Structure formats: C-alpha cells, structure tokens
N, C-alpha and C positions, 0 to 999 in steps of 0.2 A: 193620406200621404203614404206613399210607399217608402219603405226603409231603403237607404242607399246601399248600393253594391259594396261600397267601401266598408260600411258597418258590418255587413254579413261576413266579409273577408276578415275583418278585425275579430269578430266573434269566434270564427274558426281558429284563428291564430291564438286567441286569448287562452283557450283551454290548453293548447300546446305549451304556451309560456308558463302557465301555472304548474303544469306537470313537470316542467324542467327546472323549476325554481330551486329544488333541493339539490340539484346537481351543480357541479362547478360550471361557472358561466362560460359559454362559448361565444365570447365577445369578438366582434370584428367591425371594421369600418371600411367604407368605400371612398374613393377619391373625392376631393372637395369640389364644391362650386365656389368660385371666387366671384363675389357679388360686386365688389367695389374696391378701387384703389385710386384715390384722387387727393386733392388738396384738403378736403374735409376728412380729417382722420378720426375713425371710430375709436371711442374710449371705453364704451361699455355696451353690451348687447344682451337682450332678453327676448325670448320667444313669447309672442302673444298667444292667447288660448287658441287651440286648434292646430298649432304647429306650423301653419302655412305662412305666417307673417312674423317678421322680426321688427323689434323696436330697437333703434340704435341711437346712442348719444354720441355727439361729435365735438371736435374742437378743431378750429382752423379756418382757412379761407380768408378772404379779404377782411371780413368783419371780425374775425377771431372769436366769434360767439359760439356758444355751445348749442348747436342746433339739435333737433330730434327728428329722425326720419323713420317712417314705417315702410318696410320693404315687403313686397310679395316675392318670396324666394323662388317660387316656381316660374314666375314671369321674369324674374331677375330685374325688377324695376321698383322705383320708389312710388308708392301710391299716395303718400301724404307726408307733408312736412309740418312740424309744429314749432312754435317759438320755444326756445329753451332758456339759456342763461347767458349773461353778459360775459361770463368766463366759461371755461370748459365744463362739460357735463361729467360728473364723477360717479353717479349711481342712478340706477333705475329700479322700479318695482311696478308690477301690474297686479291689481286686486284680483282675488280668486274668481269673481264674476266676470272679469274683463272690462268692467265699467270704468275704473280709474287707472290712470297712468301717473305715477309720481316720478319726478326726476330731481336729483340733487346736484348742486354745482359747487365750484370752488369758492364762490362768494358767500356761501352759507345759506342760500335760499333753496327752498323746495317748491317746485311748481307742480300743481295737480291739474291734469287734464281729464275732462269727462269725455270718454271716447264714444259715448252713445248719444250725447246731446251737444248741440252747438252752443256752448257756453264759454264765457271768458274764463281762462284758467285761473286757478287760485294760487296766489303767491304767498308763501309762508317764510318769514325770516326765522329760520329754525336754529341756526348755529353761528358762532363766531368762527369763521374759517370754513374749510372744506367739509362738505357733507359726504361722509365715506360710505354710509350704509343706509338702506331703506328696507322696510318689510311691512306688509299688510297682515292684519289678523285674519284668521280663517273666515270670519264673517264679513271681512272687507270694511268694517266700520271704524277700525283703529289703525293708524299708521305710526310705526316706530321709526325714528330717525337717529342715526349715530354720527357724531362729528369729531373733527380734529380738536375741538374744545373740551374733550373728555366726557361730554354729556350725552345722554340718551333722552329724547323727547317723545312723548306720546300725544297724538293728535286725534280729535274727533272728526271723522270724515263727513259726518252729517252737517256739522256747523263750521268746520275749519278752525275750531278753537283748540288751544293748548290744554290738554288734560293734566299735564304735569311733567316734571323732569326727573330722571333717575341719575343720582349723583353718587359717585364712589370710585370710578376708575381714575387712575393717576396719569394716564396718557391717552392718546387718541383712540377712539372707538373705531374698530375696523369692520365689524360685522354685527348685525342684529337679526334675530329670527324669533318667531312665535312657535310655541309647542302646538300640536294639533288641536288641543282643546281651547286654545286662545287665552288661557289663564296665566301663562308665564312667558316672559320675554327672556331670551338668552342673548348675551352680548360677549364679544371677544375684543380685547384691547391690547395695544402695544405694551401695556404694563404687565403683560404675561399672565393675565387672569381671564378665566371664563366665568361669568357671573350669571345668575338667574334671578329674576325679579317678579314679584307678584304684581299683575297688571292693575288690579283694583286698588290695593293699598299702596302700590308703587314703592314697596320696600324690598330690600335685598333678601333673597331666600338662602343663597349659598354662594360660595366662591371657590373655584378650583385654580390653583396657581401652577402653571407649567414651569418646570425647571429648564431654563434655557441659558444657563451660565450668566455671567455678570452683564454682558452686553446684548443678551438675546432679547427677542420680542415675538409677539404673535402678529402675523401679517394678514391673516384672514381666518374665517371660520364659518361653520354651518352646522345645522342640526338635521338629522335624517328624517325622511318623510313620516316615519312612525313615532318620532319623538324620543327614541331610546338611546341614540348615539350622537355624540358631538365630535366633529372633525375640526381640528385647529391646525393652521399652517404656522409653523414655528421656525424662526431663525435662531439657531443655536451657535453661540460664539464661544470658543474655548482657546486655551493655549495650544499652539501647534504640536502635533505629535509627528515625529520623524517618519517619513514614508507615507503619510496620509495626504490626500489631495487638498488643494487650495490652502496650503500653508504659506501665507504671505506675511512677512514681517513678524513672525512669531504668533500669528493668529490663524485659527482654523474655523471656517464657517460651514455649518451643515444645515441645509434646509430640508425639513421633513414634515409629514402630516401625522399628528398624534390623534389616535382614536380613543375616546373615553365613553364609558357607560354614563349616560346623563344622570341617572338616578343615584348611583353610588360614587361616581367620580373615578371608578377603577379604570386603569389604563388597559385597553383592549388590544392595542397594536401600534406599530410605528412604521410608516410608509416612507422609505428613504430612497431618493433617486435624483431629485432636482439638484442642479449645481448652483442655482442662484435663487433670489427671492421669489417666493410664491405670491402672486398677486390676486388670485381668485380661486375659489372652490365651488363646486356644485354637485349635489347628490343626484343620481339618476332617479326617476320616479318610482322605481321598484326598490330603492334603497340598497341595491347590490353593489353599485359602483360609485366612485367619486372621481370627478374630473378636476384636474388642477392645472392652472396656467401660470407660467413663470417667466422671469427675465432671461432664462437660458434658451429662449426661442422655442419652447416646447409646451405642448399639452400632453399630460400623462393621465391615463385612465387606470384606476386601481380597483381591484376586486376586494371589498372590505370584509368579505366572508373568508376568503382564502388568504387575505393579507398579502397580496402580491400585485405587482404592476402587470396589466394585461396588454397595454399598447402605448406607444409613444408617437405623437403626431408632431412633426417638425414644421414650424412656420418660418417666416423670413426675418423676424425681429422679436423683441420682447413681447410676450403675449399678455394683454391687459385684462381680458375678460373671457369667460367661458360659461355656456348655459346649455342644459339639456332641454329638449322640447317636452311638453307635457305628456306626449304619447310615447316618449322614449325612442323615437325613430331617428332623431337628428341631434347633432351637436353643433353649436355655433361658437365661433371664436373670432377675436380681432387682435391684430398686433400693432406695434408702435409705428410700423412703416406704412400704415394705412390700409392693410388688407382686412377684408371682412369675409370669413369663410364659413361654409356649412358642410358638414359631413353626414353621410347616411350611415346609420348604425344597425347592427343586428345583435341580438342577445340581450336586449333591454326590454323589460315589460313596463306597461303603464300601470300595472297593479302593484301598489305598495305593500310588500310583504312586511309583516310585523316581526322584525328580527332585532336582536341587540348583540352586536359583536359576532354575528354569524350563528347565534343560538336562537331557536324558536322561543319567543317570549312566554314564559310560564310563570305568571305572578303567583306568589304564595297565597294560601287561603285567607290569611289575615288581611292581605291587601284587597282581596276580592270583596271582603265585607264592607270596605269603605265606598264601594260603588253603589250606594243607595239600595243595597240588598238586591242587586240585579240577579236574575235567575241564571243557573248554569245551563239548563236544557231549554232551548228555545226553538220555535218554529217560525219561519219567515213566510208570510203570506205573499201571494202574487201582487205585485204593484199594480195599482190602477193607472191606466193610461188615459189622460184627460186631454181634451181638445183634439187637434189634428195629429194625434199620435196613435199608431196601430197598437193593438193589445199586446202583440208579441214583443214590442220594445220593453214594456213593463216586465214581461216574463224574463227577458234577457237580463235586465237589471236586477231582478229578484235573485237569479242564479249567481250573479256577481256578488251580491250582498251575502248570500249564504257562504260562498267561498271565503270572503273576507272575514266574516264572523268566526268561521271554523278555524281559520289560520291564526287568529289571535291567541288561541289556547285558552281563552276565558270561557268559551261556550261549547256545548255539545249541540250541534245544529241538527234538527230532524231532517232526514233525507227527503228530497223532493218526491222520489218514487214511492217512499213509504206513505207520504201524505196523499199522493194520488190514489194509492190502493185503499187507504182508509176512506177517502171521499167516495170512491167507487161503491164501497159497501153502503155508504150513506146516500148513494144515488145523487151525488153533487159533483160539480166540476171545480177544479182548482181555480180556473180563471173566473168562475162565477162566485167565488167566496167573497162577498161584499158585506155580508151581515156579520158584525163583530160578535154578536151574541152567539151565532152559529159557530164562528171561528173559535171562540172561547170553549165551547162544548167540544169541538174537535181537538183543541189543545189538551183538554183533560184526558181524552181517549188516547192521545199520543204520548201522554206522560210529560208533556212540556209544561214548564213553569212560567214561561213567558212567550208572548207573541210579538212579532214585529210587523207592523202595517206600514205601507208606503204608497206614494203616488208620484208620477212624473207628468208634468204638463209643459206646454210651450205657448208663450205669448210673444209674438213678433220673432225676434232672434234670441230670446231668452228662455232657457229651460229652467224649470224649478222642480227640485226633488225634495219631498217631505217624507219624514218617517217618524214613527213613534214605537216605543216598547211598552207593552201593557202586561200587567200581572194576570195570569190565568186565574189565580186563587181569589184575588180581590177585585179585579177589573180596574185597578188604579193604573194611571199612566205613570211609568217610572222614568221615562226620558224621552225627549223629542229632539229632532235635528232637521235643519233645512240647508240646502245648498242651491245657489243660483249660478248659472253658467251660460254666458254668451259665447257659445262654442259650437264646434262641429259635433255631430252625433257620436263620432268615435270617442270624444273626450268625456262622454257621460260615464264611462267606466271610472275615470279618475274622480269625477264629481261624486259618484255613489260611494266610493271608498273614503273620500274626504268627509262626507256627511256621516258615514258609519263610524269613523274615528271620533267624531264629536259625540255621537250617540253613546258610545261605550265609555267615554271619559266622564260622563255626568255622574 
C-alpha cells in the first residue's frame, strides 16, 4: 500500500507545527460552510475520527424526537441516520477507536451505537432527568455519564452493565472527562465544584470549589489533552457596581472561563469576554486553545498560554455546542436557530503538547520516582510496520513518538541520527533493528537506560499501535500501551501521542 499524498503533506506540516509551538499562536479561521438549517434543530455536534464526518444530535420535526445524523462535511450531505431519543438529544461522545457512539437525552437514557457492526443499539437508563455529559475512557471500555440528578455513572462497554455511581455533587453535573491514563474522572457541577474521582475505587480524590458569589454556578468544563489543566465555565453573580455592564435590578452577571492546574488546584488564569451563559467548551488537540460557545450568539477562541482571546465568531443565535476536529483543522458549531457550521482553522496542531498553564511540564524528581522507576534517558526503536503498511509509516510514527517523549520533560531521548551513526559502526540498519537482544546491547552503548519498542498494524479499517518500554539493565518490561484507531492515516499522529501518554503514566 502506498502512503497517501495527504499523509506526506501532513508530515511536512507536522514538523513546522512543532517548531512553532513555543511561539505565540498565529490562529486564524476561514469562512464557514453552512451544512444545514431546517426543522430538525441541531443540539450537539461532535467530529468523528478522521475529521471528515460530523455526528449531530437533533431535536424537532414532526416527531419531536432526538434524531442522530452523520454528515459528510465535504459532500455536505447526510450519509446515515440513527435512532436517537424520544426527547431531544443533549450530549454525544465517540470512543477513541471510533467504534462506539454514545448519545444522552432529556429522558435520562443513554443509547450506544456500534458504528462498525450492524447491531441493535444498547439502551441504558442512566439518570433521572437530562443526561448532560458523556465521556469514554482512553481505552474505550468505560463510559462516564453525568446527569441533572447530580450523579455520575460508570458503565462497562463490554457488557453494558453499571460499574457504579459517583455521588457527592449537590447540583446537576454539567461535564465529565477522563485523565489521559484513564484512572481518574473529572466532573464539573452547578454546585460550583470541580471534583476528581478514582475510577477503580469510585471514591472522591479531591474537590475544588470555584468562588462564584451567592448565585453563581459552573455551566460547563473540560480537561486539557495532557491532563494538567482544567477549564471551567463559570457564571458569577454579584451585587451591581455602578458603571459596570449588565447591572440589572441590582445584580451584575459575569460569564468567564477559569483555568486551574489540575494537580494543585492553583488558578492559572481567567478568560473574560462572554456576555451571557457559556454552554460548551472544547480544548484544541494541541492544548493551546479553548473554544467556548455561549448564549450571546458567539464562539470565542482563547489562547490558554497567552491568556487572551484570539478570535470571535458570530452566529445567528445562542450557540449550543462546539467541537475541534481531531486533526485541529476544523471547528464545528451549532446554534439555537438551526444552523450547523464548520470553520477551517490554521495555527492548531494535532500534536498534544504537554503544558500546564503555558509552562512546559517539568515534574520534580520525587514525582518521577513514582513512575515505576522509569528511566530518564531512553532510545526509541523504529516501529515495525505489519500487514499492508509500508516500513516508512512506522518510521514516521517513531519520529512522532520521539518528539512527544522529549517534550514531556521527563525523558532525555537519544537522537535518531546518533542512533544511526552507532548502528553504522555496528554495520546494522535502524529499520532492521528487530532483535531486542541486539537493541539492548546498542542501548548500553548509547548510555540509554530504557528502550521503547513499537509496532503499527492494520486490519480492515482499524489501525493498532502497540508499544512497550523495556529496561536496558534488567530486560524487564516497565510499561505497555495500546491504541486502536478506526481513522484516516493522518490521525495516526494523534493515536501515537495518546498511546504514549498512557505509557508514561504507568
């Protein structure tokens, strides 16, 4: 199989994106494509893997049911309709592999569709009242649901059974998200708290309370792709101050986004600009930007490193949902008037940088010791390309992994050219390094304490990436990770960084 032209173009751009990450973002967007405006009003929108298709939840029409449509945004047409809910669709989530689509409705049900097999959808009675939020774990095997009933539920996707409920919030849960290692669930609630929960024990780990005055609340939230920052949409209500905006009847409302360090709870910044309630937030795949959708008819995009707004997109009515594509090239939004929009972006990378509040993440030595003694100096071997995949695809992914590992600040990664020079002396080729015993010998010569081996394979429309970290000194396997992706070749960059994040968090 020949690698696609689009992948080669992406590879060229990829290096430029990484080189520009340290600089202030040069964000811009091009005019939208309006996909639809009819009696079926979109309520929530999500990009399917690959970026070329949109999954949209609706409300309206003669039946008043919450339909689900899958759009091909390039052809500007619906390619599939799925049964949804008896009432409107309120939330959507797609599993990391692209296999499962979960939708939540006003009636408290969650419907699970298998997008790769013709099976009857699974219907879960998840909550009493509206399902506000859904999130899949990084391995796609656990679904977290948050509802108006103040509860968070965890579901086993293999069996469809309830694993347990997380109880503690005093008001409706508005957002749920998993950390990159899948071990923690983060939740945001109208009770003004951001909480984190241990997935296995289903116990609360910590709670951060946002100060939002007497009548304030959190209206949405999310965690950055690297897992180090939490963004919360907050409605702050105070007594009016003369000369300030929106002072009605002695009350002043301020809608802003609060940025906090997830580990410490430290406030990192406050993004203020919306004039009405913020309905949705989404991080760009590189973690540099946050898009917010609000009742003031606008989508605002914020640079979380510079702590400033970079653009405002005006729509026709209150904006209900917003989502970045996995490759960072597009932004989708829908408004209350029935408009479904897609915008072409520039300045966003599909490579998730590991940053926290604009700082390169540099964990202290004592914290490094908790990562199963993972070595500081590592060498990444060339990935094996299995099946109908050319060898240089594995080589490209190996380079992506080296960049990711280096940027975490946890590792000193042996330079590829240094490895090639060493192999030349040993009369071997980097691409031919398949013998782990020989690789360990080379690792010792390079002064590496750890080696990362990996492979990429394709079966049908599913890619599988596997990797392991091995100790040079003992030969013991320190950590393993797997990522499956029913996606375009271009999205393998995101898949490799997702798998790497799991590897280093073990």
